[in-house]
C-alpha positions as CSV (number, residue, x, y, z in Angstrom):
1,M,-16.3,17.9,2.5
2,T,-14.7,18.6,-0.9
3,T,-11.1,17.9,-1.0
4,T,-8.6,18.5,-3.7
5,R,-6.1,15.9,-2.7
6,T,-3.9,15.0,-5.8
7,P,-2.2,11.6,-6.3
8,D,1.0,12.8,-4.9
9,D,-0.9,14.0,-1.8
10,L,-2.7,10.8,-1.5
11,F,0.6,8.8,-1.7
12,A,2.4,10.8,0.7
13,E,-0.6,10.1,3.2
14,F,0.0,6.2,2.4
15,Q,3.6,6.6,3.2
16,R,2.8,8.4,6.7
17,G,0.2,5.6,7.2
18,V,2.7,2.7,6.6
19,L,5.3,4.4,9.3
20,G,2.7,5.2,11.7
21,D,0.4,3.2,14.0
22,G,-2.7,3.0,11.7
23,L,-3.7,1.4,8.4
24,P,-1.9,2.5,5.1
25,L,-5.0,3.2,3.3
26,T,-7.6,4.8,5.4
27,E,-11.6,5.3,4.8
28,D,-11.2,8.7,4.0
29,M,-8.3,8.2,1.3
30,L,-10.3,5.5,-0.6
31,A,-13.1,6.1,-3.2
32,E,-16.5,4.0,-2.2
33,D,-15.9,2.1,-5.3
34,V,-11.8,1.7,-5.1
35,V,-10.5,-1.3,-6.8
36,V,-7.1,-2.7,-5.1
37,E,-5.3,-4.9,-7.2
38,M,-2.3,-7.0,-5.9
39,P,-1.5,-9.5,-8.9
40,F,1.7,-11.2,-7.2
41,L,0.4,-12.0,-4.0
42,P,0.7,-15.8,-3.0
43,A,-2.3,-18.3,-4.0
44,G,-5.0,-18.1,-1.6
45,M,-4.8,-14.4,-0.9
46,P,-7.0,-11.9,-2.6
47,R,-5.3,-10.3,-5.8
48,R,-8.2,-8.2,-6.5
49,I,-10.6,-6.3,-4.2
50,E,-13.5,-4.2,-5.0
51,G,-15.0,-1.5,-2.8
52,R,-13.8,0.5,0.3
53,D,-15.4,-1.7,2.7
54,A,-14.0,-4.9,1.3
55,Y,-10.6,-3.4,1.3
56,L,-10.8,-2.1,4.8
57,A,-12.2,-5.4,6.2
58,F,-9.3,-7.2,4.3
59,S,-6.9,-4.6,5.5
60,E,-8.0,-4.6,9.3
61,A,-7.5,-8.3,9.3
62,A,-4.0,-8.6,7.6
63,D,-3.0,-5.7,9.9
64,A,-3.9,-7.6,13.0
65,G,-1.3,-10.3,12.4
66,H,1.4,-8.1,11.5
67,V,4.7,-8.5,13.4
68,V,6.7,-6.0,11.4
69,R,7.0,-2.3,12.1
70,F,7.9,-0.8,8.8
71,T,10.8,1.8,9.6
72,E,11.7,3.5,6.0
73,F,10.9,4.2,2.6
74,R,14.0,4.3,0.4
75,D,14.8,5.3,-3.0
76,V,11.3,6.7,-3.8
77,V,10.8,7.8,-7.2
78,V,7.3,9.1,-8.5
79,H,6.8,9.1,-12.1
80,R,3.8,11.3,-13.3
81,T,2.0,10.4,-16.3
82,A,0.1,12.2,-19.4
83,D,-3.1,11.5,-17.1
84,P,-3.0,14.2,-14.1
85,E,-5.1,11.5,-12.1
86,V,-2.4,8.9,-12.4
87,I,1.1,8.4,-10.9
88,I,3.6,5.5,-10.6
89,A,5.7,5.3,-7.7
90,E,8.7,3.0,-7.1
91,Y,10.2,2.4,-3.8
92,E,11.8,0.1,-1.2
93,L,10.0,-0.6,2.0
94,A,12.1,-1.6,5.0
95,G,11.1,-3.0,8.3
96,T,12.0,-4.6,11.7
97,R,10.2,-7.6,12.9
98,T,8.9,-6.7,16.4
99,D,9.3,-10.5,17.6
100,T,12.8,-11.2,16.5
101,G,14.4,-7.7,15.7
102,A,15.2,-9.0,12.3
103,T,15.2,-6.3,9.6
104,G,14.5,-6.8,5.7
105,S,13.3,-4.9,3.0
106,S,11.2,-5.4,-0.2
107,G,10.7,-3.3,-3.5
108,F,7.4,-2.2,-4.8
109,V,5.6,-0.3,-7.6
110,I,2.1,1.0,-7.2
111,V,0.0,2.8,-9.9
112,L,-2.3,5.1,-8.1
113,R,-5.4,6.7,-9.6
114,A,-7.2,9.7,-7.8
115,R,-10.7,10.7,-8.4
116,D,-12.4,13.7,-6.4
117,G,-9.4,13.7,-4.0
118,R,-9.6,9.8,-3.1
119,I,-8.2,6.7,-4.4
120,A,-10.0,5.2,-7.2
121,H,-7.7,2.4,-8.3
122,W,-4.4,1.0,-6.6
123,R,-2.3,-1.6,-8.4
124,E,0.6,-2.9,-6.2
125,Y,3.7,-4.8,-7.6
126,Q,5.6,-6.1,-4.7
127,N,8.8,-8.5,-4.3
128,V,6.7,-11.0,-2.5
129,P,9.6,-13.5,-1.5
130,A,11.6,-10.6,-0.1
131,M,8.4,-9.2,1.6
132,G,7.7,-12.9,2.8
133,D,11.0,-13.4,4.5
134,L,10.5,-10.4,6.4
135,M,6.9,-11.1,7.4
136,G,7.8,-14.6,8.1
137,G,6.1,-16.8,5.4
138,L,4.1,-14.4,3.3
139,G,5.9,-15.7,0.0
């Protein structure tokens, strides 16, 4: 099936996934050779993942241990670039711990490159200490 999803469409799908019950980036959204980079994750966590299957395995394992229900994207700003395949999105992601009820938020910036209606490259910068506080020890 040919799709014409734009980077903006894929970012909107990502937002729905984060706030829903599934994975934020699904198989259908990712190119087979996707590269996902998270350069500021703590030591011992993968900072670069190559390939859809490898990313999905990482994401499913990480999601299994989550005690946070993400509730809101705040202050979302999407910047278009000279390259129609690339957007840069800034946002704050808020959530609530399901075990304690504690709330928190973290700032993010992502660079998303789409190719043929799928994410080919995802580079994510996050406020790791703030997300760690919410997640209970990530950072």
